N, C-alpha and C positions, 0 to 999 in steps of 0.2 A: 262212763264205759269206755276207759283206755285212752291213750293217748293219740292225739289227731297225728304227731311226727311219727310215729311209727307205724303207723297205718296207713301212710300217704302211698306209699308202694302198691299197695294194694288195688288204687283203683285203675278203671279203663280210664285209657285215654283212646277218643276215636282217629286211630292214623293207621296205615296198611303195613305197620309192624307185625309179621305174623309172630313172630318171637315173642313180643311183649302179650299179645292178644292171647298166645297160645298160653302164656304161662298165667294168665288172669281165670282162663277158663280152666286151668289145671286145677287153680286155688279151690273152686267150686266144685270140679269132682273129685280132688282127694277127699272130700266131707264125708261122702257117703261112706267111706269106711271108719269113721271117726268118732259119729253121735248116732246114738238111738233115737228113732222118730219118737217124738213125748205122745202123750196121749190127746185125743182131738177134745177141743172146747167150742163151744158155741161160736166164738170168736177166733176165726183160725190167726189173725193177726191185729194185734192191738198195738198203734202208735201214743207215747201217752209223753205232750208236752217237750216231743224232741225240737231241739233247736240246733243248728251248726253254723260255727264260725271258722272262717279261714284266716290263717295268720295270727292267731293268738287272741287275746283279750281286746287289741284295738284293731284287728282285722276284718274283714268283711263279713257282716251276719247274711247270708247267706239262707239259712231256712229260721223261723221264728215261731217258737212255742206251737208246734205242730201236733194235735191228737186227731186219732179218727180210728174206727175198727173196721174192719173187714169179717163179716159171718161166713161160717162155714160155704162152701161153695158159691160165693159170689163172685161176679167178673166183675172188677173195680175198677175204673179208667181216671186216671189223673192228667188233667190237662190244665194249661196256665200258659204265661209270656214266657218268652226266651229267658233263660238266666232265672228261672223263680226258685230254681231248686228240684224242680221234679225227679229227674234222674239221680240226684244226690240222695233224693228219698229212698228211692228203690235201692240205690248200693249201699245207705246206711241197715234197710230190710233182709239185704242179703249177706250182710256181714263182712261187705269189702270195704268199709270203712267207719269210722267209731263218732258218736256222735259228743258233740260240747257238752250237752245236758239233756235230760230226759232219756228215756227208753223206748225199745222196739221188742214186743214178746211174741213168739208164732209158737201155738199150740199151748198158750200159757208159761213158757219158757223163754226169758231174756236172751236177746241175740249177741253173740260177741264175735261170733267170726261164720263164715260159711258151712250149712248143716245140709244133711241129707235131706231134710223136710222141705227145704225151699230149695227149687230149680229156676236157672236163671237164662233169660236170651237177650243177649245184648243187638243192640245196634250195629255193631260191627261182627265180621264173621269170624266170631272167634271157636274155627274149628282148629283141630290137630293137623296141619297141613301134611304132615308125615304119617299120617292114618288115612286109611281107606274108609267109604262113606259106612259101611258097616263095623269098623273097629271103631270109629269115631262115636258111634251111637252104643256099641256094648262097653266100651271104657269104665262108666260107674258100676254097672253090674260087675262087670268082671272084676274090679278093686273091691267089690264087696263080698268076692270068694265064691259067686253065682257058678253053678254046674254050666259047663258049656253047654247042653242038650237045652237048659231053660234058657240060655241070653239066648240061642239062636232062636228060639222060638220068640222071647219077647222081641228081637231085633227085627225079626221078620216081621211081625205082627204092626209093630211103628212104621217101617219101609211100607207095607201096603198101605198103611193110613197117608202116609205122606205120600205116597205116589212114587216112590225113588227106588220100589225092586229090582229094576232094571239097569240101576247105577251101583246097587250095592259095593262093587269091587272097584267104583273112580275116585279118584282123589279129588280133594275140594280144589283143586287148581283146575278141575275139568269141569268144575259146574259152574253155573250161573249163579247172580246174586239170590234170586228166588229158590234156587236148588241149594243153595247151601244154607238159608235158613231154617228151609222145611227138615234138613238135617239138626240144626241147633234146636229145634222146637222137638224134635224123634229124641236127640239124644238127653235132653232137659224130662221128657215123660218115661222114659227108658228105667230112670231111677225110682221112679211111680213116686215124685213128691206130695206133700201134701198141699204145698203153694209152688205157684208158677208166679214167677216176676220176670216182665217181661218191657225192657227199654227201648222203646221206639223201634222195636223188629224190623217194622217193615219201610223205615224212614229213608233208608238208600235207595229203594228199590222203583223202578218207573211206574206209572198210575196202573198200567194193565194187569202189571205181575203184582202190586199191591193190592187190586181187587181180588185176583186168584188167592191169595195166599188169606186175606179176610176171609173168603168163602171155604178155605182149607181150615183154616181156624175154628169158625164155626161149628165145623164138622166134627172138628177132635175134640172141641169142649163139650160141644151134645152127648159126645160118648163118654167123657172121663170126666166132666163137672170137677173139674180142679178147682181150689180157689185161687182167684189170680189177680192180681196187680200188674196193671199196665197202663204204660206212660205213653203220649201220643201228644201231636200237636194238629193234628186232624181232627175237627168235629166230628164229622160224618162218620170217622171208623172209632171215634167215642162212642156214640151214640148205635152205631150198628153193631158193636162186641158187646157193650158194657151195662150192667144191670143196674149200675149207678155211675155217676160220674161225679167227682171230686174236680172242685177250680180254683185253682192256686191265684193270689195274687202275684204280683211282680216284687222282685225281692226287695226286702228280705221274706220269703215266701211263708205265705199263710194259708189255710183253708180259709177262702172265704164264701163259698157256698156248695151245698151239693145239690145235685139234680138225680131224683128218681126215673130210671127209662125203666117205664110200665108199658112196654111193648110186649106182645106175647113171642115166646119162643116154639118152635125153631124160624131162625129169621133168613132172609136173603138180601142180596145186595138192591135186590129193586126195591127194598123198605126205604131207599132215600127219595122215592120220589111220593111217599103217603103222608098225607094232611099233618099225622100227627108227629110223625119224623121232622117234619118241616117247622113247625110248632116248639119242637125241642130242640131245631139246632138254632130256631131264633133266640130262644132263650137262652142259650148258650153263648150265640156269638155276641149278645147284649151286654152279658157277664164280662166277657173278655174285652169287649171294646173298651166298657166303662173300666176298666180295671188299666189298659194301656193309656187310656186319655186322662186318667187321674195323674200316671208317672212321668209324663212328656209335657 
């Protein structure tokens, strides 16, 4: 899938460097006018025998022979110990980094670079700081050459969905962390991607704001039913949002288990008090604790 060295600069590093974050976001957004959306298949994401090693053949094996599929419209969540390769796997799917071996397909097409059919929401606030909220959201459609009236209609729709209509002309520096992530979600959805990749998007938020954002994402997903691959450290978040949870081992990351979340939708945050939810939480915690104990 190409040289790791040549693509190292395409990786995002969580740091408050706005220029760097914006450049990575631009990589993702530029793809909207570079690739056509492929025909849909039953499995929108297929990860096939993917391994990732940093530092050449003698370097660190971060991901080891991982395979799984994500069907159309499924909300799939990945959890695992810190450093197990969860985020790296997402960057591979986004086309921001190259695997050492194996391949990832989206809609039956192998991933080599960022593409319009994949939208990504990062943990860091990767908005363009020099653009207003409205301009951030319409950036992708504008690059695709969409007419201004249609762009305005789409942006207005997503501003309303994420509750930011009154902040359309604000700049990112004027927004709270939760509001910035609302913009990031709206910006990703405005490109109408087949797949939404979300790397701990609420990880930097306080508990109350995180709960609010989980509620918002549940509402948005119920409306659009995008295929989602979501990375988190939060077990309750994984079960609240996901249809299925993949549990990864400690480094090198492998898929240890998958847990089906057979809890009806629509869901609310009150679900965490239900016996079925608590039983699933215990199951996931047991899998993760066993993994941590085995590696310490």
